[in-house]
C-alpha positions, 0 to 999 in steps of 0.5 A, a space after each residue: 867533501 867539497 860539495 853539500 850532501 843532499 842524501 845518504 844511504 841510511 835513514 836518520 833512524 838508522 843514524 840514531 841506532 848506530 849513534 846509540 849503539 856506539 854511546 848508549 848515554 848519548 844526549 839528544 843534543 849531542 845526537 842531533 848534532 851528529 845526525 844533523 837534525 833538530 833535538 825535536 826530530 831526534 825525540 821522535 825518532 827515539 820515541 819511533 824506535 822505542 815503539 817499534 821495539 828497537 830501543 829501550 830507554 832507562 833512566 839513570 840520574 838525570 841521564 838516560 841510557 839507551 839500549 839497542 835491541 839488536 834482534 829487531 827485524 829491519 822493516 822494509 821488505 828489502 831488508 826484512 830478513 836482516 836484523 838490527 845487529 846485522 846492520 850494526 855489525 855491517 857498519 862496524 859499531 861495537 857496543 
């Protein structure tokens, strides 16, 4: 794509969920690079997702392993009838 992206259809929160569903042991540094935000932003997004019941973090040695909770309902009223799992299925994420 030759022109700079100024917007996307999915939020950074959705991008982080998609990345973690595909690679549950991703480091925050790697997530920041893939999503295109700072590590601090990733830390906040992960906290939001954990607090909202969409993500579980487990410490494994020196790393974290994340579990995306697919049954969580999407938050916006337009998509509230859909689950996180349905979103992941729509974008073809295979855990």
